[in-house]
C-alpha positions as CSV (number, residue, x, y, z in Angstrom):
1,X,106.3,85.6,80.4
2,X,108.0,84.6,83.5
3,X,106.4,83.0,86.6
4,X,105.3,85.7,89.0
5,X,104.8,83.4,91.9
6,X,106.4,84.3,95.0
7,X,108.9,81.5,96.2
8,X,109.3,82.7,99.6
9,X,113.3,82.6,99.4
10,X,113.5,86.3,99.9
11,X,111.1,87.6,102.6
12,X,111.6,91.5,101.6
13,X,110.6,92.9,98.4
14,X,113.3,95.0,96.7
15,X,113.1,97.4,93.9
16,X,115.8,97.1,91.4
17,X,117.7,99.5,89.1
18,X,115.5,98.4,86.2
19,X,112.3,99.4,88.0
20,X,111.4,95.7,88.7
21,X,109.8,94.9,92.1
22,X,111.1,91.5,93.2
23,X,110.0,89.1,95.8
24,X,112.0,85.9,95.8
25,X,112.3,84.8,92.3
26,X,109.0,86.5,91.3
27,X,108.9,90.1,89.9
28,X,106.7,92.8,88.5
29,X,107.6,95.7,86.4
30,X,106.8,99.1,87.9
31,X,105.6,101.9,85.6
32,X,107.9,105.1,85.9
33,X,105.2,107.3,87.3
34,X,104.6,104.7,90.1
35,X,108.5,104.2,90.8
36,X,109.1,107.0,93.6
37,X,106.2,106.0,95.7
38,X,106.7,102.2,95.3
39,X,110.4,102.9,96.4
40,X,109.3,105.0,99.5
41,X,106.8,102.1,100.3
42,X,109.5,99.3,99.8
43,X,111.9,101.3,101.8
44,X,109.5,101.2,104.7
45,X,108.2,97.9,104.0
46,X,105.9,96.8,107.1
47,X,105.6,100.1,108.4
48,X,103.3,103.1,107.8
49,X,104.3,105.7,105.5
50,X,102.3,109.1,105.9
51,X,100.2,110.5,103.2
52,X,102.6,113.7,103.4
53,X,105.5,111.7,102.6
54,X,103.8,109.8,99.7
55,X,102.6,113.1,98.0
56,X,106.1,114.7,98.6
57,X,107.6,111.7,96.7
58,X,105.1,111.8,94.0
59,X,105.2,115.6,93.6
60,X,109.3,115.6,93.6
61,X,109.0,113.3,90.4
62,X,107.0,116.0,88.8
63,X,103.5,114.8,89.2
64,X,100.3,116.5,90.4
65,X,99.3,115.8,94.0
66,X,95.5,116.2,93.8
67,X,93.9,113.8,96.1
68,X,92.0,112.0,93.4
69,X,95.4,111.4,91.6
70,X,97.1,110.0,94.7
71,X,94.0,107.6,95.3
72,X,94.2,106.5,91.8
73,X,98.1,106.1,92.0
74,X,97.5,103.9,95.1
75,X,94.9,101.9,93.7
76,X,97.1,101.1,90.7
77,X,100.0,100.1,92.7
78,X,98.0,98.0,94.9
79,X,96.6,96.0,91.9
80,X,100.4,95.6,90.6
81,X,101.9,94.5,94.0
82,X,99.2,92.0,94.4
83,X,100.8,90.0,91.8
84,X,103.5,89.3,94.2
85,X,101.3,88.7,97.1
86,X,101.8,91.8,98.6
87,X,99.0,94.4,99.7
88,X,98.8,98.1,100.5
89,X,97.0,98.8,103.7
90,X,95.6,102.2,104.6
91,X,95.2,103.9,107.7
92,X,92.6,106.4,107.0
93,X,93.9,109.9,107.3
94,X,97.3,108.7,108.5
95,X,99.2,106.7,105.6
96,X,99.7,103.6,103.7
97,X,101.6,100.3,104.6
98,X,103.1,98.0,102.1
99,X,102.9,94.4,103.8
100,X,102.7,90.7,102.9
101,X,99.3,89.8,101.6
102,X,97.5,86.5,102.3
103,X,99.2,84.5,99.3
104,X,97.1,81.5,98.3
105,X,99.6,79.1,96.8
106,X,96.7,76.8,95.5
107,X,95.3,79.6,93.2
């Protein structure tokens, strides 16, 4: 398994054509069901993405958009991006932002 520790070489995350979320030399695979929402969050990195936009991206990919399924989806994405030192920040009732987390290089 490759080292997924961010190197800091590339300050912005990017989602490649293989569904890998990359930050510097580190990467994490994104499951197909999460790809449309992760792509939206990466495209708006550091900015708030409305809940309506998240739901629209998820529904456009053929998924159900019940509140519970969106909350579950965002929780799974949050755990996945944490491997890269990223985090999802929630503005209750407004949306979600993908942002740099507090990466501890000593852990």
